[in-house]
Residue, then its C-alpha position, 0 to 999 in steps of 0.5 A: x127255309x127259315x127255322x121258324x117255318x120248319x118248326x110250324x110245319x113239324x108234326x109235333x106242332x100240328x098235334x100240339x095245335x089239336x091239344x091246345x084246341x082241346x085245352x081251350x075250354x078248361x083254360x077259359x074257366x080258369x083264365x083271368x077274364x081281363x085276358x080276354x078283353x079287347x086289346x087284352x093278352x089273348x087278342x094281342x097274341x092273336x095280332x102277333x100271330x097274324x103279323x108273324x104270318x105276314x113277316x114269314x111270308x115276306x121273308x120267303x117272298x124276298x129270299x126265294x127266286x120268283x117261283x111258286x113258293x115265292x108267288x104264294x108268299x107274296x099273295x099271302x102277305x096282304x091277306x095276313x095284314x088285312x087279318x091283323x088290321x081287322x083284329x086291331x080294329x083297323x088301329x082303333x085299339x091304339x087310341x083311348x077306349x071309348x068306354x067300359x062295360x062288363x066285357x072290359x074296354x070298348x074300342x070302335x073303329x067308327x071314330x077313325x076318319x078312314x074307316x069308311x074307306x076300309x071295306x073298299x080298300x080291303x076288297x081291292x087288295x083281295x081282288x088283286x091277290x085273286x087276280x095274281x093267283x089266277x094269272x100265275x096259276x097258283x092252284x097247280x102247286x097247291x094241287x101238287x102238294x095235295x097229290x103228294x099226300x103232304x097237304x096239311x090236313x090236321x091244321x086245316x081240321x083244327x081250323x074247321x073245329x075252331x070255326x065251329x067252336x067260335x060260332x058255338x061260343x057266340x051262340x049261333x051254332x044250331x042246335x046249341x044256340x040257346x047254350x051260353x058259356x059262362x066264359x064264352x068270350x074267353x073261350x072264343x078268343x082262345x080258340x081263335x088264337x089256336x086257329x091263327x096258329x093253325x093257319x101259320x102251320x098251313x102256310x108253312x107246309x104249303x111254302x115248304x112243299x112248293x119250294x122243295x118241288x122247285x129245287x130238283x127242277x132247278x138243279x136239273x136245269x143247271x146240270x143240263x146247262x153245265x153238260x151241254x156243249x157250248x157253241x165254240x166246241x161244236 
């Protein structure tokens, strides 16, 4: 598979994600505040990670035959794009900011004429993805990856830690809801970036494992067809 996918699925990258998560808090204290602003360096990196996930899934979908890995990748593409759209305020960040405050420029998707249609569009896309996944029984290859002991537990645990840390930074995690971090916004944006990278690692592992599981079956079928006697020789 693609070199980038192999890199994302490497053990070194998985451990690097955990180290990056642990480094988010000290980095948030020394990072320039402007980097964490909306449409700033970190948020643009988040959007780039999400678009990268969509591109990698699209490449797997187009390059592999219609089997489990390609079908999973096809379902992943619209999900990545929806996440990227949400991170980009559905395109509002490409317009001039609506104002400024202590947290930097303010962008709002409410100025977009198509914003009222976004929830319905996103719901329809997700419903189609779920229906396709259900009809193709894509839960089976996922269970096989887990049964073979190749499930990406470390990136998933990193994502769980990111969710907790992001909630904590927003002041919503009991019993720490009264604690307000000095650089809470910067910390939140950094851990979210790590979470998106962990999601890339999860996709890479699932696609590589499901694609690898298909190859021996396909090779066996080809071998059987080659050794089977033809009708003319019977």
